[in-house]
Short mmCIF file of the C-alpha atoms (twelve columns), coordinates in Angstrom:
data_MODEL
# 
_entry.id   MODEL 
# 
loop_
_atom_site.group_PDB 
_atom_site.id 
_atom_site.type_symbol 
_atom_site.label_atom_id 
_atom_site.label_alt_id 
_atom_site.label_comp_id 
_atom_site.label_asym_id 
_atom_site.label_seq_id 
_atom_site.Cartn_x 
_atom_site.Cartn_y 
_atom_site.Cartn_z 
_atom_site.pdbx_PDB_model_num 
ATOM 1  C CA . MET A 1  0.006   -0.010 0.048   1 
ATOM 2  C CA . PHE A 2  1.289   3.354  -0.849  1 
ATOM 3  C CA . THR A 3  0.240   5.080  2.081   1 
ATOM 4  C CA . ALA A 4  1.613   2.748  4.710   1 
ATOM 5  C CA . SER A 5  5.111   4.176  4.705   1 
ATOM 6  C CA . ARG A 6  3.593   7.756  4.517   1 
ATOM 7  C CA . ARG A 7  1.677   8.221  7.966   1 
ATOM 8  C CA . PRO A 8  -0.246  9.875  9.190   1 
ATOM 9  C CA . VAL A 9  -2.586  10.225 6.305   1 
ATOM 10 C CA . VAL A 10 -5.643  12.631 6.740   1 
ATOM 11 C CA . LEU A 11 -8.871  12.039 4.608   1 
ATOM 12 C CA . ALA A 12 -9.431  15.667 2.856   1 
ATOM 13 C CA . TYR A 13 -12.738 14.736 1.215   1 
ATOM 14 C CA . ALA A 14 -15.403 12.274 0.609   1 
ATOM 15 C CA . GLU A 15 -18.609 11.865 -0.926  1 
ATOM 16 C CA . PRO A 16 -21.416 9.193  -1.362  1 
ATOM 17 C CA . VAL A 17 -21.724 7.206  -4.348  1 
ATOM 18 C CA . ALA A 18 -24.518 4.858  -5.517  1 
ATOM 19 C CA . SER A 19 -22.272 1.914  -6.589  1 
ATOM 20 C CA . GLY A 20 -18.726 0.957  -7.121  1 
ATOM 21 C CA . LEU A 21 -18.966 1.663  -10.807 1 
ATOM 22 C CA . ALA A 22 -20.095 5.197  -9.933  1 
ATOM 23 C CA . ALA A 23 -17.246 5.559  -7.622  1 
ATOM 24 C CA . VAL A 24 -14.352 4.599  -10.165 1 
ATOM 25 C CA . ARG A 25 -15.992 6.879  -12.625 1 
ATOM 26 C CA . ARG A 26 -15.764 9.755  -10.143 1 
ATOM 27 C CA . GLU A 27 -12.401 8.976  -9.134  1 
ATOM 28 C CA . ARG A 28 -11.356 8.811  -12.756 1 
ATOM 29 C CA . GLN A 29 -13.038 12.210 -13.125 1 
ATOM 30 C CA . LEU A 30 -11.356 13.900 -10.174 1 
ATOM 31 C CA . LYS A 31 -7.649  12.527 -11.167 1 
ATOM 32 C CA . ARG A 32 -8.137  14.537 -14.379 1 
ATOM 33 C CA . TRP A 33 -8.510  17.889 -12.488 1 
ATOM 34 C CA . THR A 34 -6.003  20.292 -11.464 1 
ATOM 35 C CA . ARG A 35 -4.584  20.329 -8.257  1 
ATOM 36 C CA . ARG A 36 -6.189  23.970 -7.779  1 
ATOM 37 C CA . LYS A 37 -9.627  22.592 -8.824  1 
ATOM 38 C CA . LYS A 38 -9.377  19.767 -6.339  1 
ATOM 39 C CA . GLU A 39 -8.417  22.228 -3.572  1 
ATOM 40 C CA . ALA A 40 -11.604 24.047 -4.445  1 
ATOM 41 C CA . LEU A 41 -13.716 20.889 -4.164  1 
ATOM 42 C CA . ILE A 42 -12.230 20.110 -0.811  1 
ATOM 43 C CA . VAL A 43 -12.793 23.594 0.700   1 
ATOM 44 C CA . GLY A 44 -16.258 23.779 -0.836  1 
ATOM 45 C CA . ASP A 45 -15.438 26.729 -3.031  1 
ATOM 46 C CA . LEU A 46 -18.105 26.252 -5.608  1 
ATOM 47 C CA . GLU A 47 -17.828 29.541 -7.197  1 
ATOM 48 C CA . LEU A 48 -14.049 28.583 -7.990  1 
ATOM 49 C CA . LEU A 49 -14.954 25.303 -9.232  1 
ATOM 50 C CA . LYS A 50 -17.182 26.807 -11.945 1 
ATOM 51 C CA . ARG A 51 -14.467 28.910 -13.130 1 
ATOM 52 C CA . LEU A 52 -11.744 26.473 -13.587 1 
# 
């Protein structure tokens, strides 16, 4: 596991999904986002998310 040697790990963001397939799709979407956009999602800045 990648994070095993990089502790402590803090969960920054989570959201409910309907199924495992939906979770995989959402993860793929988020991995394509820029760091700035991900940070806006974590803090809940919806205006910045719309602009990026």
